[in-house]
PDB file of N, CA, C and O in Angstrom, chain B, residues numbered from 101:
ATOM      1  N   MET B 101       7.957  11.062  21.979  1.00  0.00           N
ATOM      2  CA  MET B 101       7.343   9.965  22.480  1.00  0.00           C
ATOM      3  C   MET B 101       8.605   9.058  21.980  1.00  0.00           C
ATOM      4  O   MET B 101       9.194   9.051  20.898  1.00  0.00           O
ATOM      5  N   ASP B 102       8.812   8.252  23.238  1.00  0.00           N
ATOM      6  CA  ASP B 102      10.303   7.771  22.374  1.00  0.00           C
ATOM      7  C   ASP B 102       9.621   6.380  21.719  1.00  0.00           C
ATOM      8  O   ASP B 102      10.107   6.086  20.627  1.00  0.00           O
ATOM      9  N   ASN B 103       8.690   5.581  22.158  1.00  0.00           N
ATOM     10  CA  ASN B 103       8.469   4.186  21.829  1.00  0.00           C
ATOM     11  C   ASN B 103       6.808   3.881  21.894  1.00  0.00           C
ATOM     12  O   ASN B 103       5.997   4.778  22.125  1.00  0.00           O
ATOM     13  N   LEU B 104       6.623   3.191  21.776  1.00  0.00           N
ATOM     14  CA  LEU B 104       4.956   2.713  21.743  1.00  0.00           C
ATOM     15  C   LEU B 104       4.898   2.442  23.252  1.00  0.00           C
ATOM     16  O   LEU B 104       4.194   3.252  23.856  1.00  0.00           O
ATOM     17  N   TYR B 105       5.472   1.491  24.001  1.00  0.00           N
ATOM     18  CA  TYR B 105       5.559   1.371  25.656  1.00  0.00           C
ATOM     19  C   TYR B 105       5.372   2.696  25.831  1.00  0.00           C
ATOM     20  O   TYR B 105       4.192   2.873  26.134  1.00  0.00           O
ATOM     21  N   SER B 106       5.992   3.751  25.784  1.00  0.00           N
ATOM     22  CA  SER B 106       5.706   5.106  26.345  1.00  0.00           C
ATOM     23  C   SER B 106       4.642   5.702  26.017  1.00  0.00           C
ATOM     24  O   SER B 106       4.207   6.641  26.684  1.00  0.00           O
ATOM     25  N   PHE B 107       3.967   5.188  24.780  1.00  0.00           N
ATOM     26  CA  PHE B 107       2.571   5.673  24.336  1.00  0.00           C
ATOM     27  C   PHE B 107       1.652   5.358  25.085  1.00  0.00           C
ATOM     28  O   PHE B 107       0.877   6.105  25.682  1.00  0.00           O
ATOM     29  N   HIS B 108       1.733   3.534  25.081  1.00  0.00           N
ATOM     30  CA  HIS B 108       0.346   2.995  26.020  1.00  0.00           C
ATOM     31  C   HIS B 108       0.439   3.285  27.362  1.00  0.00           C
ATOM     32  O   HIS B 108      -0.649   3.255  27.937  1.00  0.00           O
ATOM     33  N   ARG B 109       1.384   3.554  28.039  1.00  0.00           N
ATOM     34  CA  ARG B 109       1.175   3.934  29.685  1.00  0.00           C
ATOM     35  C   ARG B 109       0.341   5.800  29.306  1.00  0.00           C
ATOM     36  O   ARG B 109       0.017   6.159  30.438  1.00  0.00           O
ATOM     37  N   LEU B 110       0.027   6.677  28.553  1.00  0.00           N
ATOM     38  CA  LEU B 110      -0.615   7.470  28.412  1.00  0.00           C
ATOM     39  C   LEU B 110      -1.959   7.073  28.504  1.00  0.00           C
ATOM     40  O   LEU B 110      -2.320   5.978  28.073  1.00  0.00           O
ATOM     41  N   SER B 111      -3.076   8.228  29.266  1.00  0.00           N
ATOM     42  CA  SER B 111      -4.432   8.096  29.365  1.00  0.00           C
ATOM     43  C   SER B 111      -4.946   8.169  28.010  1.00  0.00           C
ATOM     44  O   SER B 111      -4.315   8.755  27.130  1.00  0.00           O
ATOM     45  N   LEU B 112      -6.054   7.606  27.798  1.00  0.00           N
ATOM     46  CA  LEU B 112      -6.482   8.161  26.576  1.00  0.00           C
ATOM     47  C   LEU B 112      -6.679   9.476  25.955  1.00  0.00           C
ATOM     48  O   LEU B 112      -6.328   9.780  24.815  1.00  0.00           O
ATOM     49  N   GLU B 113      -7.226  10.166  26.738  1.00  0.00           N
ATOM     50  CA  GLU B 113      -6.865  11.646  26.473  1.00  0.00           C
ATOM     51  C   GLU B 113      -5.454  12.228  26.303  1.00  0.00           C
ATOM     52  O   GLU B 113      -5.210  13.283  25.718  1.00  0.00           O
ATOM     53  N   GLU B 114      -4.807  11.646  26.720  1.00  0.00           N
ATOM     54  CA  GLU B 114      -3.234  11.973  26.738  1.00  0.00           C
ATOM     55  C   GLU B 114      -3.066  11.764  25.023  1.00  0.00           C
ATOM     56  O   GLU B 114      -2.874  12.604  24.143  1.00  0.00           O
ATOM     57  N   ARG B 115      -3.217  10.330  24.957  1.00  0.00           N
ATOM     58  CA  ARG B 115      -2.868   9.456  23.915  1.00  0.00           C
ATOM     59  C   ARG B 115      -3.440  10.339  22.543  1.00  0.00           C
ATOM     60  O   ARG B 115      -2.737  10.654  21.583  1.00  0.00           O
ATOM     61  N   THR B 116      -4.729  10.614  22.695  1.00  0.00           N
ATOM     62  CA  THR B 116      -5.515  11.537  21.631  1.00  0.00           C
ATOM     63  C   THR B 116      -4.536  12.911  21.348  1.00  0.00           C
ATOM     64  O   THR B 116      -4.019  13.115  20.249  1.00  0.00           O
ATOM     65  N   GLN B 117      -4.368  13.825  22.532  1.00  0.00           N
ATOM     66  CA  GLN B 117      -3.750  14.572  22.174  1.00  0.00           C
ATOM     67  C   GLN B 117      -2.486  14.158  21.542  1.00  0.00           C
ATOM     68  O   GLN B 117      -2.372  14.358  20.333  1.00  0.00           O
ATOM     69  N   PHE B 118      -1.590  13.650  22.144  1.00  0.00           N
ATOM     70  CA  PHE B 118      -0.629  13.267  21.364  1.00  0.00           C
ATOM     71  C   PHE B 118      -0.163  13.147  19.832  1.00  0.00           C
ATOM     72  O   PHE B 118       0.896  13.442  19.278  1.00  0.00           O
ATOM     73  N   ILE B 119      -1.345  12.608  19.373  1.00  0.00           N
ATOM     74  CA  ILE B 119      -1.763  12.144  17.757  1.00  0.00           C
ATOM     75  C   ILE B 119      -2.232  13.073  17.229  1.00  0.00           C
ATOM     76  O   ILE B 119      -1.763  13.277  16.109  1.00  0.00           O
ATOM     77  N   LEU B 120      -3.231  13.978  17.664  1.00  0.00           N
ATOM     78  CA  LEU B 120      -4.080  15.147  17.061  1.00  0.00           C
ATOM     79  C   LEU B 120      -2.537  16.241  17.234  1.00  0.00           C
ATOM     80  O   LEU B 120      -2.304  16.803  16.163  1.00  0.00           O
ATOM     81  N   GLY B 121      -1.838  16.487  18.002  1.00  0.00           N
ATOM     82  CA  GLY B 121      -0.639  17.408  18.013  1.00  0.00           C
ATOM     83  C   GLY B 121       0.437  17.384  16.722  1.00  0.00           C
ATOM     84  O   GLY B 121       0.830  18.178  15.867  1.00  0.00           O
ATOM     85  N   ASN B 122       0.706  15.779  17.161  1.00  0.00           N
ATOM     86  CA  ASN B 122       2.125  15.378  16.425  1.00  0.00           C
ATOM     87  C   ASN B 122       1.899  14.456  15.290  1.00  0.00           C
ATOM     88  O   ASN B 122       2.859  13.964  14.698  1.00  0.00           O
ATOM     89  N   GLY B 123       0.840  14.233  15.003  1.00  0.00           N
ATOM     90  CA  GLY B 123       0.786  13.032  13.987  1.00  0.00           C
ATOM     91  C   GLY B 123      -0.004  14.060  12.578  1.00  0.00           C
ATOM     92  O   GLY B 123      -0.281  15.256  12.678  1.00  0.00           O
ATOM     93  N   VAL B 124      -0.222  13.229  11.397  1.00  0.00           N
ATOM     94  CA  VAL B 124      -0.494  13.428  10.154  1.00  0.00           C
ATOM     95  C   VAL B 124      -1.608  12.741   9.826  1.00  0.00           C
ATOM     96  O   VAL B 124      -1.435  11.536  10.005  1.00  0.00           O
ATOM     97  N   LEU B 125      -2.753  13.032   9.392  1.00  0.00           N
ATOM     98  CA  LEU B 125      -3.316  12.570   9.297  1.00  0.00           C
ATOM     99  C   LEU B 125      -3.786  12.292   7.534  1.00  0.00           C
ATOM    100  O   LEU B 125      -4.023  13.057   6.599  1.00  0.00           O
ATOM    101  N   LEU B 126      -3.763  10.756   7.696  1.00  0.00           N
ATOM    102  CA  LEU B 126      -3.755  10.120   6.251  1.00  0.00           C
ATOM    103  C   LEU B 126      -5.207   9.600   5.916  1.00  0.00           C
ATOM    104  O   LEU B 126      -5.517   9.567   4.725  1.00  0.00           O
ATOM    105  N   CYS B 127      -5.618   9.417   6.340  1.00  0.00           N
ATOM    106  CA  CYS B 127      -7.263   8.842   5.712  1.00  0.00           C
ATOM    107  C   CYS B 127      -8.338   8.763   6.946  1.00  0.00           C
ATOM    108  O   CYS B 127      -8.242   9.044   8.141  1.00  0.00           O
ATOM    109  N   SER B 128      -9.238   8.336   6.259  1.00  0.00           N
ATOM    110  CA  SER B 128     -10.248   7.793   7.406  1.00  0.00           C
ATOM    111  C   SER B 128     -11.120   7.184   6.583  1.00  0.00           C
ATOM    112  O   SER B 128     -11.179   7.315   5.361  1.00  0.00           O
ATOM    113  N   ARG B 129     -12.050   6.267   7.531  1.00  0.00           N
ATOM    114  CA  ARG B 129     -13.043   5.217   7.468  1.00  0.00           C
ATOM    115  C   ARG B 129     -14.056   5.242   7.979  1.00  0.00           C
ATOM    116  O   ARG B 129     -14.098   6.066   8.892  1.00  0.00           O
ATOM    117  N   TYR B 130     -15.096   4.606   7.787  1.00  0.00           N
ATOM    118  CA  TYR B 130     -16.146   3.944   9.175  1.00  0.00           C
ATOM    119  C   TYR B 130     -15.952   2.252   9.082  1.00  0.00           C
ATOM    120  O   TYR B 130     -15.707   1.582   8.079  1.00  0.00           O
ATOM    121  N   PHE B 131     -16.116   1.873  10.265  1.00  0.00           N
ATOM    122  CA  PHE B 131     -16.090   0.668  10.874  1.00  0.00           C
ATOM    123  C   PHE B 131     -16.925   0.437  11.762  1.00  0.00           C
ATOM    124  O   PHE B 131     -16.952   1.301  12.639  1.00  0.00           O
ATOM    125  N   ALA B 132     -17.738  -0.537  11.899  1.00  0.00           N
ATOM    126  CA  ALA B 132     -18.716  -0.914  13.475  1.00  0.00           C
ATOM    127  C   ALA B 132     -19.252   0.467  13.772  1.00  0.00           C
ATOM    128  O   ALA B 132     -18.940   0.745  14.930  1.00  0.00           O
ATOM    129  N   GLY B 133     -19.830   1.301  13.286  1.00  0.00           N
ATOM    130  CA  GLY B 133     -20.478   2.186  13.720  1.00  0.00           C
ATOM    131  C   GLY B 133     -19.315   3.208  14.177  1.00  0.00           C
ATOM    132  O   GLY B 133     -19.666   4.027  15.026  1.00  0.00           O
ATOM    133  N   ARG B 134     -18.109   3.266  13.775  1.00  0.00           N
ATOM    134  CA  ARG B 134     -16.957   3.867  14.317  1.00  0.00           C
ATOM    135  C   ARG B 134     -16.823   4.561  13.208  1.00  0.00           C
ATOM    136  O   ARG B 134     -17.088   4.082  12.106  1.00  0.00           O
ATOM    137  N   LYS B 135     -16.272   6.120  13.442  1.00  0.00           N
ATOM    138  CA  LYS B 135     -15.394   6.815  12.440  1.00  0.00           C
ATOM    139  C   LYS B 135     -13.776   6.364  13.017  1.00  0.00           C
ATOM    140  O   LYS B 135     -13.244   6.411  14.126  1.00  0.00           O
ATOM    141  N   VAL B 136     -13.242   5.838  11.423  1.00  0.00           N
ATOM    142  CA  VAL B 136     -11.520   5.656  12.132  1.00  0.00           C
ATOM    143  C   VAL B 136     -10.312   6.662  11.419  1.00  0.00           C
ATOM    144  O   VAL B 136      -9.920   6.454  10.271  1.00  0.00           O
ATOM    145  N   PHE B 137      -9.880   7.579  12.119  1.00  0.00           N
ATOM    146  CA  PHE B 137      -8.846   8.187  11.398  1.00  0.00           C
ATOM    147  C   PHE B 137      -7.628   7.651  11.434  1.00  0.00           C
ATOM    148  O   PHE B 137      -7.311   7.161  12.518  1.00  0.00           O
ATOM    149  N   LEU B 138      -7.045   7.611  10.784  1.00  0.00           N
ATOM    150  CA  LEU B 138      -5.477   7.122  10.412  1.00  0.00           C
ATOM    151  C   LEU B 138      -4.653   8.364  10.382  1.00  0.00           C
ATOM    152  O   LEU B 138      -4.881   9.331   9.656  1.00  0.00           O
ATOM    153  N   TYR B 139      -3.716   8.256  11.199  1.00  0.00           N
ATOM    154  CA  TYR B 139      -2.414   9.498  11.318  1.00  0.00           C
ATOM    155  C   TYR B 139      -1.217   8.220  11.650  1.00  0.00           C
ATOM    156  O   TYR B 139      -1.195   7.170  12.293  1.00  0.00           O
ATOM    157  N   PHE B 140      -0.197   9.076  10.724  1.00  0.00           N
ATOM    158  CA  PHE B 140       1.470   8.933  10.879  1.00  0.00           C
ATOM    159  C   PHE B 140       1.847   9.736  11.788  1.00  0.00           C
ATOM    160  O   PHE B 140       1.331  10.852  11.844  1.00  0.00           O
ATOM    161  N   THR B 141       2.922   9.311  12.783  1.00  0.00           N
ATOM    162  CA  THR B 141       3.909  10.314  13.682  1.00  0.00           C
ATOM    163  C   THR B 141       5.288  10.193  13.355  1.00  0.00           C
ATOM    164  O   THR B 141       6.197  10.571  14.094  1.00  0.00           O
ATOM    165  N   GLY B 142       5.425   9.696  12.311  1.00  0.00           N
ATOM    166  CA  GLY B 142       7.096   9.758  12.190  1.00  0.00           C
ATOM    167  C   GLY B 142       7.626   8.600  12.617  1.00  0.00           C
ATOM    168  O   GLY B 142       8.660   8.118  12.153  1.00  0.00           O
ATOM    169  N   LYS B 143       6.706   7.928  13.834  1.00  0.00           N
ATOM    170  CA  LYS B 143       7.465   6.719  14.827  1.00  0.00           C
ATOM    171  C   LYS B 143       6.485   5.697  14.093  1.00  0.00           C
ATOM    172  O   LYS B 143       7.061   4.931  13.321  1.00  0.00           O
ATOM    173  N   PHE B 144       5.213   5.564  14.192  1.00  0.00           N
ATOM    174  CA  PHE B 144       4.425   4.756  14.259  1.00  0.00           C
ATOM    175  C   PHE B 144       2.805   5.396  14.026  1.00  0.00           C
ATOM    176  O   PHE B 144       2.363   6.442  14.502  1.00  0.00           O
ATOM    177  N   TYR B 145       2.248   4.621  13.328  1.00  0.00           N
ATOM    178  CA  TYR B 145       0.562   5.090  12.735  1.00  0.00           C
ATOM    179  C   TYR B 145       0.081   4.568  13.937  1.00  0.00           C
ATOM    180  O   TYR B 145       0.433   3.688  14.723  1.00  0.00           O
ATOM    181  N   ALA B 146      -1.053   5.569  13.822  1.00  0.00           N
ATOM    182  CA  ALA B 146      -2.404   4.915  14.986  1.00  0.00           C
ATOM    183  C   ALA B 146      -3.476   5.426  14.309  1.00  0.00           C
ATOM    184  O   ALA B 146      -3.517   6.490  13.692  1.00  0.00           O
ATOM    185  N   GLU B 147      -4.674   4.308  14.511  1.00  0.00           N
ATOM    186  CA  GLU B 147      -5.871   4.614  14.347  1.00  0.00           C
ATOM    187  C   GLU B 147      -6.433   5.175  15.688  1.00  0.00           C
ATOM    188  O   GLU B 147      -6.397   4.549  16.748  1.00  0.00           O
ATOM    189  N   ILE B 148      -7.196   6.992  15.455  1.00  0.00           N
ATOM    190  CA  ILE B 148      -7.946   6.868  16.860  1.00  0.00           C
ATOM    191  C   ILE B 148      -9.626   6.422  16.440  1.00  0.00           C
ATOM    192  O   ILE B 148     -10.292   7.138  15.693  1.00  0.00           O
ATOM    193  N   TRP B 149     -10.075   5.360  16.941  1.00  0.00           N
ATOM    194  CA  TRP B 149     -11.718   5.235  16.834  1.00  0.00           C
ATOM    195  C   TRP B 149     -12.053   6.144  17.344  1.00  0.00           C
ATOM    196  O   TRP B 149     -11.469   6.555  18.347  1.00  0.00           O
ATOM    197  N   PHE B 150     -13.428   6.940  16.658  1.00  0.00           N
ATOM    198  CA  PHE B 150     -14.564   8.194  17.330  1.00  0.00           C
ATOM    199  C   PHE B 150     -15.934   7.226  17.200  1.00  0.00           C
ATOM    200  O   PHE B 150     -16.257   6.377  16.369  1.00  0.00           O
ATOM    201  N   ASP B 151     -16.501   7.679  18.248  1.00  0.00           N
ATOM    202  CA  ASP B 151     -17.502   6.838  18.464  1.00  0.00           C
ATOM    203  C   ASP B 151     -18.934   8.310  18.112  1.00  0.00           C
ATOM    204  O   ASP B 151     -19.200   9.356  18.703  1.00  0.00           O
ATOM    205  N   THR B 152     -19.567   7.565  16.774  1.00  0.00           N
ATOM    206  CA  THR B 152     -20.005   9.066  16.175  1.00  0.00           C
ATOM    207  C   THR B 152     -21.800   9.146  17.305  1.00  0.00           C
ATOM    208  O   THR B 152     -22.654   9.990  17.576  1.00  0.00           O
ATOM    209  N   ARG B 153     -21.622   8.230  17.494  1.00  0.00           N
ATOM    210  CA  ARG B 153     -23.456   8.430  18.537  1.00  0.00           C
ATOM    211  C   ARG B 153     -22.782   9.413  19.886  1.00  0.00           C
ATOM    212  O   ARG B 153     -23.237  10.527  20.142  1.00  0.00           O
ATOM    213  N   LYS B 154     -21.705   8.820  20.620  1.00  0.00           N
ATOM    214  CA  LYS B 154     -21.064   9.774  21.743  1.00  0.00           C
ATOM    215  C   LYS B 154     -20.368  10.695  21.821  1.00  0.00           C
ATOM    216  O   LYS B 154     -19.870  11.224  22.815  1.00  0.00           O
ATOM    217  N   SER B 155     -20.281  10.996  20.506  1.00  0.00           N
ATOM    218  CA  SER B 155     -19.076  12.593  20.059  1.00  0.00           C
ATOM    219  C   SER B 155     -18.018  12.324  21.078  1.00  0.00           C
ATOM    220  O   SER B 155     -17.923  13.059  22.061  1.00  0.00           O
ATOM    221  N   LYS B 156     -16.954  10.975  20.834  1.00  0.00           N
ATOM    222  CA  LYS B 156     -16.451  10.932  21.906  1.00  0.00           C
ATOM    223  C   LYS B 156     -15.118  10.001  21.180  1.00  0.00           C
ATOM    224  O   LYS B 156     -15.457   9.511  20.103  1.00  0.00           O
ATOM    225  N   VAL B 157     -13.854   9.724  21.545  1.00  0.00           N
ATOM    226  CA  VAL B 157     -12.745   9.053  21.457  1.00  0.00           C
ATOM    227  C   VAL B 157     -13.045   7.918  22.060  1.00  0.00           C
ATOM    228  O   VAL B 157     -13.039   7.886  23.290  1.00  0.00           O
ATOM    229  N   SER B 158     -13.411   6.596  21.189  1.00  0.00           N
ATOM    230  CA  SER B 158     -13.574   5.391  22.219  1.00  0.00           C
ATOM    231  C   SER B 158     -12.670   4.111  22.088  1.00  0.00           C
ATOM    232  O   SER B 158     -12.787   3.089  22.765  1.00  0.00           O
ATOM    233  N   ASN B 159     -11.603   4.387  20.941  1.00  0.00           N
ATOM    234  CA  ASN B 159     -10.073   3.813  21.267  1.00  0.00           C
ATOM    235  C   ASN B 159      -9.391   4.424  20.874  1.00  0.00           C
ATOM    236  O   ASN B 159      -9.727   5.532  20.455  1.00  0.00           O
ATOM    237  N   ILE B 160      -7.667   3.835  20.806  1.00  0.00           N
ATOM    238  CA  ILE B 160      -6.546   4.562  20.064  1.00  0.00           C
ATOM    239  C   ILE B 160      -5.909   3.375  19.901  1.00  0.00           C
ATOM    240  O   ILE B 160      -5.486   2.775  20.890  1.00  0.00           O
ATOM    241  N   ILE B 161      -5.719   2.758  18.326  1.00  0.00           N
ATOM    242  CA  ILE B 161      -4.978   1.920  18.265  1.00  0.00           C
ATOM    243  C   ILE B 161      -3.591   2.300  17.553  1.00  0.00           C
ATOM    244  O   ILE B 161      -3.685   2.916  16.492  1.00  0.00           O
ATOM    245  N   PRO B 162      -2.191   1.961  18.082  1.00  0.00           N
ATOM    246  CA  PRO B 162      -0.930   2.278  17.700  1.00  0.00           C
ATOM    247  C   PRO B 162      -0.578   1.068  16.989  1.00  0.00           C
ATOM    248  O   PRO B 162      -1.010  -0.009  17.399  1.00  0.00           O
ATOM    249  N   PHE B 163       0.210   1.139  15.900  1.00  0.00           N
ATOM    250  CA  PHE B 163       1.138  -0.018  15.213  1.00  0.00           C
ATOM    251  C   PHE B 163       2.365   0.553  14.225  1.00  0.00           C
ATOM    252  O   PHE B 163       2.442   1.720  13.843  1.00  0.00           O
ATOM    253  N   THR B 164       3.241  -0.441  13.915  1.00  0.00           N
ATOM    254  CA  THR B 164       4.443  -0.056  13.275  1.00  0.00           C
ATOM    255  C   THR B 164       4.305  -1.125  12.215  1.00  0.00           C
ATOM    256  O   THR B 164       5.336  -1.174  11.545  1.00  0.00           O
ATOM    257  N   THR B 165       3.181  -2.199  11.739  1.00  0.00           N
ATOM    258  CA  THR B 165       4.003  -2.837  10.632  1.00  0.00           C
ATOM    259  C   THR B 165       2.846  -3.029   9.592  1.00  0.00           C
ATOM    260  O   THR B 165       1.905  -3.788   9.824  1.00  0.00           O
ATOM    261  N   THR B 166       2.978  -2.192   8.257  1.00  0.00           N
ATOM    262  CA  THR B 166       2.390  -1.958   7.114  1.00  0.00           C
ATOM    263  C   THR B 166       0.892  -2.895   7.001  1.00  0.00           C
ATOM    264  O   THR B 166      -0.160  -2.495   6.502  1.00  0.00           O
ATOM    265  N   LYS B 167       1.182  -4.407   7.697  1.00  0.00           N
ATOM    266  CA  LYS B 167      -0.146  -4.851   7.625  1.00  0.00           C
ATOM    267  C   LYS B 167      -1.360  -4.624   8.056  1.00  0.00           C
ATOM    268  O   LYS B 167      -2.363  -5.222   7.666  1.00  0.00           O
ATOM    269  N   CYS B 168      -1.316  -3.622   8.998  1.00  0.00           N
ATOM    270  CA  CYS B 168      -2.503  -2.985   9.455  1.00  0.00           C
ATOM    271  C   CYS B 168      -3.201  -1.878   8.554  1.00  0.00           C
ATOM    272  O   CYS B 168      -4.311  -1.446   8.866  1.00  0.00           O
ATOM    273  N   LEU B 169      -2.371  -1.330   7.178  1.00  0.00           N
ATOM    274  CA  LEU B 169      -2.529  -0.745   6.716  1.00  0.00           C
ATOM    275  C   LEU B 169      -3.394  -0.945   5.574  1.00  0.00           C
ATOM    276  O   LEU B 169      -3.629  -0.141   4.672  1.00  0.00           O
ATOM    277  N   LYS B 170      -3.893  -2.265   5.746  1.00  0.00           N
ATOM    278  CA  LYS B 170      -4.834  -2.748   4.542  1.00  0.00           C
ATOM    279  C   LYS B 170      -6.390  -2.098   4.339  1.00  0.00           C
ATOM    280  O   LYS B 170      -6.966  -1.893   3.270  1.00  0.00           O
ATOM    281  N   PRO B 171      -6.833  -1.867   5.583  1.00  0.00           N
ATOM    282  CA  PRO B 171      -8.282  -1.551   5.073  1.00  0.00           C
ATOM    283  C   PRO B 171      -8.100  -0.326   4.385  1.00  0.00           C
ATOM    284  O   PRO B 171      -9.156  -0.034   3.825  1.00  0.00           O
ATOM    285  N   TYR B 172      -7.197   0.534   4.181  1.00  0.00           N
ATOM    286  CA  TYR B 172      -7.098   1.913   3.575  1.00  0.00           C
ATOM    287  C   TYR B 172      -6.651   1.596   2.414  1.00  0.00           C
ATOM    288  O   TYR B 172      -6.293   2.581   1.769  1.00  0.00           O
ATOM    289  N   LEU B 173      -6.539   0.665   1.924  1.00  0.00           N
ATOM    290  CA  LEU B 173      -5.485   0.642   0.461  1.00  0.00           C
ATOM    291  C   LEU B 173      -6.456   1.138  -0.619  1.00  0.00           C
ATOM    292  O   LEU B 173      -6.048   1.982  -1.417  1.00  0.00           O
ATOM    293  N   GLU B 174      -7.897   0.607  -0.713  1.00  0.00           N
ATOM    294  CA  GLU B 174      -8.781   0.994  -1.618  1.00  0.00           C
ATOM    295  C   GLU B 174      -9.117   2.026  -1.003  1.00  0.00           C
ATOM    296  O   GLU B 174     -10.342   1.950  -0.914  1.00  0.00           O
ATOM    297  N   LEU B 175      -8.710   3.121  -0.433  1.00  0.00           N
ATOM    298  CA  LEU B 175      -9.234   4.380   0.013  1.00  0.00           C
ATOM    299  C   LEU B 175      -7.983   5.093  -0.708  1.00  0.00           C
ATOM    300  O   LEU B 175      -8.189   6.297  -0.859  1.00  0.00           O
ATOM    301  N   ILE B 176      -6.998   4.744  -1.090  1.00  0.00           N
ATOM    302  CA  ILE B 176      -5.832   5.904  -1.453  1.00  0.00           C
ATOM    303  C   ILE B 176      -6.471   6.220  -3.313  1.00  0.00           C
ATOM    304  O   ILE B 176      -7.243   5.441  -3.871  1.00  0.00           O
ATOM    305  N   ASP B 177      -6.039   7.224  -3.827  1.00  0.00           N
ATOM    306  CA  ASP B 177      -6.145   7.410  -4.493  1.00  0.00           C
ATOM    307  C   ASP B 177      -5.280   8.368  -5.492  1.00  0.00           C
ATOM    308  O   ASP B 177      -5.395   9.592  -5.547  1.00  0.00           O
ATOM    309  N   ILE B 178      -4.483   7.651  -6.191  1.00  0.00           N
ATOM    310  CA  ILE B 178      -3.351   8.247  -6.480  1.00  0.00           C
ATOM    311  C   ILE B 178      -3.396   8.602  -8.178  1.00  0.00           C
ATOM    312  O   ILE B 178      -2.395   8.637  -8.893  1.00  0.00           O
ATOM    313  N   ASN B 179      -4.432   8.787  -8.511  1.00  0.00           N
ATOM    314  CA  ASN B 179      -5.113   9.408  -9.794  1.00  0.00           C
ATOM    315  C   ASN B 179      -3.734  10.842 -10.075  1.00  0.00           C
ATOM    316  O   ASN B 179      -3.119  10.867 -11.140  1.00  0.00           O
ATOM    317  N   ASP B 180      -3.517  11.670  -9.200  1.00  0.00           N
ATOM    318  CA  ASP B 180      -2.866  12.981  -9.490  1.00  0.00           C
ATOM    319  C   ASP B 180      -1.309  12.138  -9.920  1.00  0.00           C
ATOM    320  O   ASP B 180      -0.717  12.820 -10.757  1.00  0.00           O
ATOM    321  N   VAL B 181      -0.836  11.356  -9.697  1.00  0.00           N
ATOM    322  CA  VAL B 181       0.622  11.026  -9.637  1.00  0.00           C
ATOM    323  C   VAL B 181       0.596  10.842 -10.978  1.00  0.00           C
ATOM    324  O   VAL B 181       1.457  11.458 -11.606  1.00  0.00           O
ATOM    325  N   PHE B 182      -0.305  10.030 -11.707  1.00  0.00           N
ATOM    326  CA  PHE B 182      -0.240  10.277 -13.384  1.00  0.00           C
ATOM    327  C   PHE B 182      -0.881  10.950 -13.661  1.00  0.00           C
ATOM    328  O   PHE B 182      -1.871  10.428 -14.175  1.00  0.00           O
ATOM    329  N   LYS B 183      -0.925  12.223 -13.612  1.00  0.00           N
ATOM    330  CA  LYS B 183      -1.614  13.361 -14.547  1.00  0.00           C
ATOM    331  C   LYS B 183      -0.211  13.863 -15.072  1.00  0.00           C
ATOM    332  O   LYS B 183       0.871  13.774 -14.492  1.00  0.00           O
ATOM    333  N   PRO B 184      -0.496  14.428 -16.344  1.00  0.00           N
ATOM    334  CA  PRO B 184       1.032  15.117 -16.982  1.00  0.00           C
ATOM    335  C   PRO B 184       0.617  16.424 -16.083  1.00  0.00           C
ATOM    336  O   PRO B 184      -0.355  16.839 -15.451  1.00  0.00           O
ATOM    337  N   LYS B 185       2.079  16.851 -16.450  1.00  0.00           N
ATOM    338  CA  LYS B 185       1.935  18.262 -15.550  1.00  0.00           C
ATOM    339  C   LYS B 185       1.840  19.453 -16.840  1.00  0.00           C
ATOM    340  O   LYS B 185       2.313  19.416 -17.977  1.00  0.00           O
ATOM    341  N   VAL B 186       1.025  20.502 -16.142  1.00  0.00           N
ATOM    342  CA  VAL B 186       0.731  21.362 -16.749  1.00  0.00           C
ATOM    343  C   VAL B 186       1.137  22.355 -16.215  1.00  0.00           C
ATOM    344  O   VAL B 186       0.781  22.545 -15.052  1.00  0.00           O
ATOM    345  N   ASP B 187       2.355  23.700 -17.121  1.00  0.00           N
ATOM    346  CA  ASP B 187       2.470  24.510 -16.923  1.00  0.00           C
ATOM    347  C   ASP B 187       1.798  26.000 -17.132  1.00  0.00           C
ATOM    348  O   ASP B 187       2.331  26.993 -16.635  1.00  0.00           O
TER     349      ASP B 187
END
């Protein structure tokens, strides 16, 4: 995928398959009755919004700005970074 413009031209199903096949799952959260999965593709981030009542993807929101990562900041646990190494 060259850019976000190319990504937006894909169908919802194609975008879902691209993210699941090429992205790295970073985190998930619940918001507005949806489970939101955050992925990074190497070129952009994408949220997959999953409607748990209908068991289907309802939306995919791609972005490149780190401002959109704000809802995930309190979910990140970096405690392991500060633990001393044990050999």
